[in-house]
C-alpha positions in Angstrom: 0.0 0.0 0.0 1.4 3.4 -1.0 0.8 6.7 0.8 0.0 9.7 -1.4 2.4 12.7 -1.0 0.5 15.9 -1.3 2.7 19.0 -1.6 1.3 22.0 0.3 1.3 25.7 -0.8 1.0 24.9 -4.5 -2.3 23.1 -5.1 -4.8 25.5 -6.8 -7.7 24.4 -4.5 -5.6 25.4 -1.5 -4.7 28.8 -3.0 -8.1 30.3 -3.9 -9.1 31.1 -0.3 -5.8 32.9 0.2 -6.2 34.8 -3.0 -9.7 35.9 -2.0 -8.3 37.1 1.2 -5.6 39.0 -0.6 -8.2 40.6 -2.9 -10.1 41.9 0.1 -7.0 43.3 1.5 -6.0 45.2 -1.6 -9.5 46.4 -2.5 -10.4 44.2 -5.4 -14.1 43.3 -5.7 -14.1 39.5 -5.8 -17.6 38.9 -4.4 -18.9 37.1 -7.5 -15.8 34.9 -7.7 -16.1 34.1 -4.0 -19.7 33.1 -4.4 -18.9 30.7 -7.3 -16.0 29.3 -5.3 -18.1 28.4 -2.3 -20.9 27.1 -4.4 -18.5 24.7 -6.0 -17.5 23.4 -2.6 -14.4 25.4 -2.0 -13.0 26.4 1.4 -11.9 29.8 2.8 -8.2 30.4 3.6 -7.0 28.4 6.5 -5.1 30.3 9.2 -2.1 28.0 8.7 -0.7 28.8 5.3 0.2 25.2 4.4 -3.0 23.5 5.4 -4.8 21.6 2.6 -8.4 21.9 1.6 -10.2 19.0 3.4 -12.1 16.5 1.3 -12.1 18.6 -1.9 -15.0 17.7 -4.2 -14.1 16.1 -7.6 -13.4 18.7 -10.2 -12.6 21.5 -7.7 -9.0 21.8 -9.0 -10.2 22.8 -12.4 -12.6 25.4 -10.9 -9.7 26.7 -8.7 -7.4 27.2 -11.7 -10.0 29.1 -13.6 -10.9 31.3 -10.6 -7.3 32.1 -9.8 -6.8 33.3 -13.3 -10.0 35.4 -13.1 -8.8 36.9 -9.8 -5.5 37.9 -11.4 -7.4 40.1 -13.9 -9.1 42.2 -11.2 -7.4 45.6 -10.8 -6.6 46.9 -7.3 -7.6 50.6 -6.6 -4.3 50.7 -4.6 -2.1 50.0 -7.6 -1.0 53.6 -8.2 0.1 54.0 -4.6 1.8 50.6 -4.4 3.7 50.1 -7.6 6.0 47.1 -8.2 8.3 48.4 -11.0 11.6 49.9 -9.7 11.3 53.1 -11.7 7.8 53.7 -10.4 8.9 53.0 -6.8 11.7 55.5 -7.2 9.3 58.1 -8.6 6.9 57.6 -5.7 9.6 58.2 -3.1 10.4 61.9 -2.9 13.3 61.3 -0.4 14.9 58.4 -2.3 18.5 58.3 -1.1 21.1 59.6 -3.6 23.6 57.0 -4.6 26.7 57.5 -2.6 30.3 56.4 -2.9 30.9 53.3 -0.9 31.8 53.8 2.7 34.6 51.7 4.2 33.5 48.1 4.3 31.7 47.2 7.5 34.2 45.7 9.9 34.4 41.9 10.4 33.4 42.3 14.0 30.3 44.3 13.2 29.2 41.7 10.6 30.0 38.9 13.1 27.6 40.5 15.5 24.9 40.8 12.8 25.2 37.1 11.9 25.0 36.2 15.6 22.1 38.6 16.2 20.1 37.2 13.3 20.6 33.7 14.5 19.8 34.4 18.1 16.6 36.4 17.3 15.4 33.7 14.9 16.1 30.9 17.5 14.3 32.8 20.2 11.2 32.9 18.1 11.2 29.4 16.7 9.4 27.5 19.5 6.4 29.9 19.6 6.0 30.3 15.8 2.3 30.0 14.8 1.1 30.4 18.4 -1.5 33.1 19.2 -0.3 36.1 21.2 -2.1 34.9 24.4 -0.3 31.6 24.2 3.1 33.2 23.9 2.4 35.4 26.9 1.0 32.5 29.0 4.0 30.2 28.3 6.5 32.9 29.2 4.6 34.1 32.3 4.3 30.5 33.6 8.0 30.1 33.6 8.9 33.5 35.1 10.1 34.9 31.8 7.7 37.9 31.3 8.4 40.5 30.1 10.4 38.2 27.8 14.1 38.4 28.6 15.7 35.0 27.7 15.0 31.8 25.9 11.7 30.0 26.3 11.7 26.8 28.4 9.4 23.9 29.1 11.0 23.5 32.6 8.3 24.1 35.3 5.6 24.5 32.7 2.2 23.2 33.8 1.1 20.2 31.7 -2.3 21.7 31.1 -0.8 24.9 29.6 1.6 22.9 27.5 -1.3 21.0 26.1 -3.3 24.2 25.4 -0.4 26.0 23.7 2.0 23.3 22.3 5.4 24.4 21.2 6.1 24.5 17.4 6.4 20.8 16.6 9.4 21.1 14.3 11.3 23.5 16.5 10.7 22.5 20.1 13.5 19.8 20.1 16.2 22.3 19.2 15.1 25.8 20.3 14.1 25.6 24.0 16.7 26.7 26.6 17.3 23.2 27.8 18.1 21.7 24.4 19.7 24.4 22.3 22.9 22.9 20.8 24.1 25.3 18.1 21.8 27.0 15.5 19.4 24.6 13.9 18.4 24.9 10.2 15.9 27.6 9.4 14.9 29.4 6.2 15.7 32.7 7.9 19.4 31.7 7.9 19.3 29.6 4.7 18.5 32.6 2.6 21.3 34.9 3.8 23.6 32.0 2.9 22.1 31.7 -0.6 22.5 35.4 -1.1 26.2 35.1 0.0 26.5 32.5 -2.8 24.7 34.7 -5.2 27.0 37.6 -4.6 30.1 35.5 -4.7 29.1 34.2 -8.1 27.6 37.2 -9.8 28.5 40.3 -7.8 26.2 43.1 -7.0 25.0 43.3 -10.7 23.3 39.9 -10.4 19.9 39.5 -12.1 16.7 38.0 -10.9 17.3 35.2 -13.4 20.7 34.6 -11.7 18.9 34.1 -8.4 16.3 31.8 -9.9 19.1 29.6 -11.4 20.9 29.5 -8.0 17.7 28.3 -6.3 17.2 25.5 -8.8 20.8 24.5 -8.3 21.3 24.9 -4.6 18.0 25.2 -2.7 16.0 22.0 -2.0 12.4 22.6 -2.9 11.3 21.2 0.4 13.1 24.1 2.2 10.9 26.7 0.5 7.6 28.0 1.8 4.6 30.1 0.8 5.6 32.6 -2.0 9.0 31.0 -2.4 7.5 27.5 -3.1 5.0 29.0 -5.5 7.8 30.7 -7.4 9.9 27.6 -7.4 7.0 25.6 -8.8 6.5 28.3 -11.4 10.1 28.1 -12.5 9.8 24.4 -13.0 6.6 25.0 -15.1 8.6 27.3 -17.4 7.3 30.6 -16.0 10.0 33.3 -16.1 10.7 36.1 -13.5 9.0 38.4 -12.6 5.9 36.5 -13.6 7.0 33.8 -11.1 5.8 36.3 -8.4 2.4 36.9 -10.0 1.2 33.6 -11.4 -1.2 32.0 -9.0 0.7 33.3 -6.0 -1.5 34.6 -3.2 1.5 34.9 -0.9 3.2 37.6 -2.9 2.8 40.2 -0.2 3.8 38.0 2.7 7.1 38.2 4.6 9.3 35.9 2.5 11.3 38.5 0.6 12.1 40.4 3.8 13.9 37.5 5.2 16.2 37.5 2.2 17.3 41.1 2.5 20.0 41.2 5.1 23.0 40.4 3.0 22.1 43.1 0.5 22.2 45.7 3.4 25.3 44.2 5.1 27.3 44.4 1.9 26.3 47.9 0.9 27.5 50.0 3.9 26.4 53.6 3.6 24.5 53.0 0.3 20.9 52.4 1.2 19.7 53.1 -2.3 22.1 50.4 -3.7 21.1 48.0 -1.0 17.4 48.6 -1.8 17.9 48.1 -5.5 19.7 44.8 -4.9 16.9 43.7 -2.5 14.4 44.6 -5.2 16.0 42.3 -7.9 16.0 39.5 -5.3 12.4 40.1 -4.1 10.6 40.3 -7.5 11.3 36.6 -8.1 8.6 35.9 -5.5 6.8 39.0 -4.4 5.0 42.2 -5.5 4.0 45.5 -3.9 4.3 45.5 -0.2 6.1 42.2 -0.2 8.9 43.9 -2.2 8.9 47.0 0.0 9.6 44.8 3.0 12.9 43.7 1.5 13.9 47.1 0.3 13.1 48.8 3.6 15.1 46.2 5.5 18.1 46.3 3.2 18.3 50.1 3.3 18.0 50.2 7.1 20.8 47.6 7.5 23.0 49.4 5.0 22.8 52.5 7.1 23.7 50.5 10.2 26.5 48.6 8.4 28.3 52.0 7.8 28.5 52.6 11.5 25.2 54.3 12.3 24.4 53.8 16.0 20.9 55.3 16.1 18.2 52.8 15.3 15.6 55.5 14.7 17.8 56.9 12.0 18.1 53.5 10.4 14.3 53.1 10.4 13.9 56.5 8.8 16.4 55.6 6.1 14.4 52.4 5.4 11.2 54.5 4.9 12.9 56.6 2.2 12.9 53.7 -0.2 9.2 52.8 0.4 6.3 54.6 -1.4 5.0 56.8 1.4 1.3 56.3 0.5 1.7 52.5 0.5 0.3 50.3 3.3 3.8 49.2 4.1 4.9 52.7 4.9 1.8 53.3 6.9 2.4 50.1 8.9 5.9 51.1 9.8 4.8 54.6 10.7 2.0 53.1 12.9 4.5 50.9 14.7 6.9 53.7 15.4 4.1 56.0 16.6 2.6 53.4 18.9 6.0 52.6 20.4 6.7 56.3 21.0 3.3 56.9 22.6 3.2 54.1 25.1 5.7 53.0 27.8 4.2 49.6 28.3 5.1 47.4 25.3 2.2 44.9 25.9 -0.1 47.8 25.3 1.7 48.7 22.1 1.3 45.1 20.9 -2.4 45.0 21.8 -3.0 48.1 19.8 -1.2 46.7 16.7 -3.1 43.4 16.9 -6.4 45.3 17.1 -5.4 47.3 13.9 -3.7 44.5 11.9 -5.1 41.3 13.3 -7.3 40.8 10.2 -4.1 39.9 8.2 -2.6 36.4 8.1 0.2 36.1 10.6 2.8 35.6 7.8 1.6 38.7 5.9 4.3 41.4 5.7 2.1 44.3 6.9 1.4 43.3 10.6 5.0 42.1 10.9 6.3 45.4 9.5 4.3 47.3 12.2 5.5 45.0 15.0 9.1 45.1 13.9 9.2 48.8 13.7 7.5 49.1 17.1 9.9 46.6 18.7 13.0 48.3 17.4 11.8 51.8 18.3 10.7 50.8 21.8 14.0 48.9 22.5 16.0 52.0 21.4 18.9 50.0 20.1 19.2 47.6 23.0 19.9 44.1 21.7 17.9 42.0 24.2 15.0 44.5 24.1 15.0 44.4 20.3 14.8 40.6 19.9 12.5 40.0 22.9 10.0 42.7 22.0 10.0 41.5 18.3 9.2 37.9 19.4 6.9 38.7 22.3 4.5 40.5 19.9 3.6 37.3 18.1 2.8 36.8 14.4 5.9 35.6 12.5 8.1 35.3 15.6 11.2 33.8 14.2 11.4 36.1 11.2 10.8 39.2 13.3 13.3 38.1 15.8 15.9 37.5 13.1 15.5 40.9 11.4 15.5 42.7 14.8 18.6 40.7 15.9 20.4 41.5 12.6 19.9 45.3 12.9 20.5 45.3 16.7 23.7 43.3 16.2 25.0 45.8 13.7 24.2 48.6 16.1 26.1 46.8 18.9 29.1 46.6 16.6 30.9 43.5 17.9 30.1 40.0 19.2 31.2 40.6 22.8 28.7 43.5 23.0 25.9 40.9 22.8 24.9 39.2 26.1 26.5 35.8 26.5 23.1 34.1 27.1 22.3 34.8 23.4 25.6 33.8 21.8 27.0 31.0 23.9 24.3 28.4 23.2 24.8 29.0 19.4 28.3 27.3 19.8 29.5 29.1 16.7 27.8 26.4 14.6 25.0 26.7 12.0 23.1 23.8 10.5 21.8 24.2 6.9 21.0 22.3 3.8 22.7 25.0 1.6 25.7 23.2 0.1 29.1 24.1 1.6 27.8 25.8 4.7 26.6 23.1 7.1 28.2 23.5 10.5 29.9 26.7 9.4 30.9 29.1 12.2 29.5 32.6 12.4 33.0 34.0 12.6 33.7 32.2 9.2 30.5 33.6 7.7 31.4 37.1 8.9 34.8 36.7 7.2 33.3 35.7 4.0 30.8 38.5 4.1 33.6 41.0 5.0 35.7 39.8 2.1 32.8 40.0 -0.3 32.0 43.5 0.8 35.6 44.6 0.4 35.8 43.0 -3.1 32.5 44.6 -4.2 33.6 48.0 -3.0 36.7 47.8 -5.3 34.8 46.7 -8.4 34.2 49.4 -11.0 
């Protein structure tokens, strides 16, 4: 007897509900299509992105394919304020940074702290990924770790609470305080490694097609999720970039492109425009609109910090300069910053953001943009505060922790400026399926990044 293998995130009948949700978010009138979908037996979008439609009726796949193509033809009233083309994005940004001559390459120690910070923040968020906000708070409070200040633990946790809010199944064995043994594999670390390979092979003039070929050569399909898996599937079907981001891809404004942006910022110190443009060429393989802005914002903010900027608020302001100011992404960042400045108690800040952005899927880029900006603003550059506030606010906990840790690590400037409780358990060892990097040390990765940055700065 054989067991069927059903690949999630790519089946048309699993995507229509998500595309209907995306249509509602960007103002497209899809009521007629929704009616026909539900009359055919289709299901709404599940809260878990990879969940499959249960017991789909015969013939539903053909209906799903037809309706996905119809949905793609609906125009969004937000399109003028949220362009995807780079020229249009630049034209929409009145404070677009002027290209600058390269600053001195970010020091190896600063890059080492960024790598460590990204890993520690990601690892902190892994065991509570997908949990609701009330679950994260309950688990931490029950173990005396609230406000969040260190790793999550199952020690002393009441069995009833553990059953109500189970740790992330894939991560619990490697990400709780009692069992951390180096940095386990995670897509939030795989993608910076892939970008390192990309820049080693093609330099800063790489194309989106170069990234696509690299993925097909070096990235196992099973290590891709949401928009990345859709784009990977599209590549195998013969769809070329940037159509890979648009074709039957309801996850194109989710967080995936943002987690790929760090290396572009780390290696363009003092050149936020150049960093944002690199992040753009990366992001459009899989994302459009706000999904692309998330990558550009992050790369620009990190480029400012990589040049020695020590003010987190200045870095966030730089990130906003490469985002269309009338877009929902820019509004989300501004909302997060304003909420953090207005309220001393961070739990109150988080409650406000969940009230405003709770209608979005927890992996969507917009709620996570608001939360990340709020966490970094409220922490005021402090490393522990940055990663703990980013994770304690819920939604995409490991991705938010990783980006917060990356920026806060750069601001700290050197590895020994990060508290030992965050760096010692990492044991200078990273697990990954990216060829050539498994068990690599973060000091080695910092050296490779530093060398690449120096070489890029010398190129004509």
